[in-house]
N, C-alpha and C positions, 0 to 999 in steps of 0.2 A: 218815234223819239219826239218829244216836246222840245220848243225853242228853248225853253229853259235849261233844258237838260245837254242841249246843241251847245247853249252858251258856256257850260261848265267844260263840257269836252275841249271847246275851241280855246278855253282858258288856260286849263290843264296841258294841251298842247303848246300853247305858247310859253307856259313856263318851261316846259321841256326843251322847246326850240332855244330858249335863251341858253343852254348849256353851251351850244355850238355859235349861237349868232350875236355878236358884240352889239351892245346897247347904250345908251345914255346912261352913265354912272349917276347912283344916287345915294351911295354912303357905305356905313359900316356893320351892316348886320349880315354874317355870314352863314350860308348855307351849303352843306355839303352831299353830293351825290356819289356813289359809287357805280361807276361804269354805268350811268343813267338810270340806277336801282337805289332804292332805299333800303338801308339794312337797320332801319330803328325798330326795336321791339314795339315801341309806342306807336307808331304808326299800324304795324300790323294787329295791335290791340284794339286800336280805334277802328280799323276796317271792318274788324269782327264786332265791334259796338254797333257801327252803323248798319251792318247787315242785319244786326238783330233789331235794331230801333226800325228800320224800313219794313221789317216782317210785318205781317197783318198782327194785331193782338187780340187775344179773346177774352172771354168775361174772366173776372176775378171774382174771389170772395169779400163780402163786405168787411170781414176782419182785415183785410190786407189795408185799406183804406181809413180805419178808423180805429180808434181806441177808446175804452170806456172810462169815464170819470168815476174815481175813486180806486182804481187799480193803476195808482202813479208810480207805486214803489215807496221805499222808504229808507231812511240814511240811519245807521246806529253810529255814535261817536264813542271815544272814550280816550283817557289819557294813559301812556304806558312807559315803560323803561326798557331799551334796547341795551344787552351786556355784551361782552366779548370783543369790543372795538379796539384796534391795535393803536391806542393814542390819538385816535379821531374824534374821541367823544367830547361831551361837554366840557368846558373850562370852569370846574367849580369854584377854582379859586377866584376868577371875576363874576360868577353868579352863583347864587344858591339855587336856581330854578329844578336843577335836577338833584340837587344834594339834598333837599328837603324830602321828596319822595322816595330817594334811595335810603335814606338813612331810617325812614318808616319803614320800607320793606325789610331791612335787614332786621329791624325790632320784631317785625309781624312773623318773620319766617325763621329766626334762629334767636330770638330773646336777645339779639346783641345790642347793647345800649352804646351808641356812637353820637360825638358831637359833630357839627358841620365843618368845624376846623379839621378834623381828623381826615376828611374826605377833600381838602384842598387840592392834593396832588392827583387826584383820581382823573383818568382821561378815558376810561374804558366804557362809560356809561353814557348813555344821551337819553333824554327826555323826547318822546315823540307823540304826535298826534295819531290817533288809529281811528280809520274811518272803513265801515263796511256798507256795501250797497245791497239793499233787499230788492229781490225782484218784484215785478208787478204783481206777480201771482201771490205773493207774500211769502211768509218762511215758516217751517214748522219744528218743532223741537228735535234737536240732534241733525237737522240739516247743517251742511258746511258750506260756507260762503268766503268768497277771496277776500283779503284785507290789504289796504291801502296804507302806507306807513309814511310820515313826514316828519323831519326834525322839528323840533319847538325850540331849542336853545341854541347854542354855538356849536354844535358838532359840526365837523367838515365833511365826513363820511360815514355810511352805515355799513360799509363792506365789512363783511365778516361776523355781523350781529345777529343777534337771536332775541326775540321778543319776550319779554316775561310775561307770564299769563296776565291779563288785563282784562277788565268788566268793561262791557259797552252797553250804553243805553240810548234811548231815543233823545231826539235833540230837543226836548221840553223840559223848562225848568221844574224841579221838584219844590213842593210847597217848603218852606224855611223850617229846618230841623227835621225834614220827612225823611222817610228811608230811599237809598238810590235803588231803582227796581233794575235788575239786570237781564236783558234780553238775550246776551252773547258773551261769551269769554274767547278771547284769542290769544295765540301764542305761536312760537315757531321760528324757523329759521328764515333770514329775509333773502329776498331775490333783490338785488340793488340794482337800480336803473344805470346803466354804464355811462348814460349823458348827465345825469343829474344824480351823484351818489348820495345825495341828502333825503331821496325818494326811493321807497322800495315796496314790494308786495310781497303777500304769504298768500299762495294758493291753496285754497280751502283752510287756511288758518284760524277761521271764526266757527265756533260750533253754538248754534242756537240753543238756549235754555230755557227760553218761552215763546209761543206761539204768537206769530205777527199775522192776521189775517187782512185781506182786503175786502171792501164791501162796494159793489158798484150799484146797489139798490137804493133809490132815493124814493120811500113811500112804495108807489105802484109804478114807478118810471125809471128808466136809466137813460143817461146821457151819453150820446155817441159823439166823441170828438174826432173830426177829421185831422188826419196827419197833417202837419203845416204844408207840406208841398201839394196837397189838394183842396186846402183851405178856399173857400169862396162861395158866395150866396148860389150862384148857378148849380156847381156840385151838390152843394147840401140840399137845395131845394129839389134836383134830381132823384138824389138818394132817398129823400123822404117820401117822393111820389112812388118810387120804387117799394118801399116797404109797405105804405098803403094799398099798393095794388096787389101785394102778396098778401097782406092778412085780410083783405076785403073777400078774398076766397072762401075764410071760415067765417066771414060774417062780421070783421070787425072793419070800422071804418074810421078815418082820421087820427089813427094812435101815434103817427109820427108829425112832429111839426119843428119847423126851423126856427132856432132861438136867436142866432147869429150866424155869421159866416163860416163858423166853425163847428157849432153846436146843433145836433138834432136830438130832440127829446121825444123819447119813445114810451108812450103809455103802455103797461103790460094787462092784455085782457083779463077781466075778472076771472074767467074760466080759466084763466093758466097760471094764476098767481099761487095755487098748492102748488106748483114744480116751476117756479119761475126761473130756476137755473136752467132747465131744459128748454123752456121759451128763449132763453137769451143764446144758448147754444146753436140753436136753429137760426136764429136771427142773425147771428154772426155769419153763417155761412149762405146765406143768401147770396145768389149768383148776381154780380153787378155788370154788365155790358160796359167794354172799355169806352165807349162813345158818350157814357154818362159823366165821366170824370171830365170836366168841362173848365180845365184851368188855363189861364193864359199861357202863350207861349212865352218859354223862358230860357235865359242863357244864365248859367249857373259858373261863375270862376272862381275856383279853389286855388288860392294863391298859395297856401302852405305846400298843397301836394302837387301844384302846376299842371292842374287838369281843367279844362274847358268841357262842359258838359251843355250839348245844345238841342233842344227840343226840336223835333223832327219838322214841328210846324213853321219853326222860325224862320222868316223871310226878310229879304230887304230889297229895296228898290234900286234900280240900277244906279251904280256909282262909280267913281274913278278912285282907285284906292292905291296910295304908295307908301313904301316902308322906307324910311332913311337909310341910304346905303346899303340896301339889301345887294348881296353879291353872291353868285353860285357858283360853287369849285367843283369841277370834276377830276376824280384822281384814276389816272391811267397807270398800271402797272408798267416798270421798265422792260425791256426784252427780256432780261433776267430779273424779275420782280422781287423785291424783299419787303418785308413789314416794315422796315426801318428807311426804306429809300424810295418811295412810290414817286410817280412823275405826277404833278399836278398842272391843271389850266385853270385860270380863273378870268371869267368874264363879267361883265356888269348887267345889271338888271333893272328894268324900267317900270314903270307904275303898273298896277293892275286894273284894268277895265272889267267891268261885270256887267252883264246883260248885253243883247244884243239890240233891243228896242226899248224906248221909254215905258213900253206897257207892260215890259215883262217883270216880273221877279224872281228872284234866286234864293233857293235855300242857303242860310247861313252855314249850315253842317258841311254842304259841299264845297262852300269857300274854304272853310277851315280844313278841312280834309286837303284840300290843294295845298294850302300852304303847308301841311303837315308833310306833304308828299316830297315837299323841296326844303324839309327841314327848317322853315322859319322858327327862329326863336318864341317860346312861349311870351314873353313880354311884348314882343311886334304882335303876334297874334291879339292880344289883349288891346293892343293899341288900335289895331283894326276895327275891333267891336266898338271901342269906345268913340272913334271918329264917326262909324257910321249912325251910332247912337246920338251924337252931337249933332249931327246935321239932319236928323229926322228921318234917315233912311231904313233904321232897322225896326221892325215890327215885332217887339217883343219887349219883354222886362227883362232887365239885366240885374242879376244879383251876385255882387262880389264877397267874399266871404274869407 
């Protein structure tokens, strides 16, 4: 056992010992342990993740680390009308934004001539924005795609509504007076977001009526774009070298070059141009050893999900870490225990000392695991990471999102 891991074991033992050993009070953070054991599903999940991260990783395929420029997908846009709303639609008395297209719709479908004043009391219709995301691989005629709906007027809820057939186009301005080119049509019953009733979705509600194709080829080259989490000159250079080594076997050299920290340009050999798609398919399945992915050690803090992701390589130099008013509470059932009336004992906790020697470093993931083991709140964990970063003890890039 290394001294660093020994330090961690001592650290966890000290935390557990705090359950029964009174110490100097530090403040208002409460952590709960039940009979000395943790019952948090998150802790169990993180233990599993930690084991997975610690396990040796093998090679992956190139397509796991890069995407092809030109295969970014696309977006189709349109405006539509949702009907069947129970008094929660647009107020046409205050605005004619929805009244105009509704009047035109009635005229087109039923040859009914109406004026805007006659629609003033209508509250069952809503003007909406209609959006469809086209996959990176494109879409073909009769493919079905999901539709996202959002109100464009004063409607307060889309619950119970249905979208009238709407035409979707690409977000490019047509020439003045030119015809609108339809790429898809959308309709169907809405699945309303229960948290935001002015937003909804129609699964498979858009049907493609025109092909949208994607082309990654730029002359006789393709551009490989590293996924953001892998971007950097060390990784880009290592992957370019790997591609050149693979192609040199068939007599092609210098085909891959690094353009920037995220882009690798690959020239397709002249004898492969006749079937460039096959060459590209083989290129994307090249085996990439894990040690070629030379990214800096990172800590990613997802505040929305309250999740901290720590690279296995992240270390910090020995430091004294304290958390304001951290208190540890143990819960002991009574002689005749009930869920409503447990017996609780609360003791105070002191600062956290990490590392046994000035020469030792400790894995940050191990520290976070230990904090989770005693149910330290998310915000306190973030505070510990920030403190280590500010004092220059943390050897990693910290990303908060």
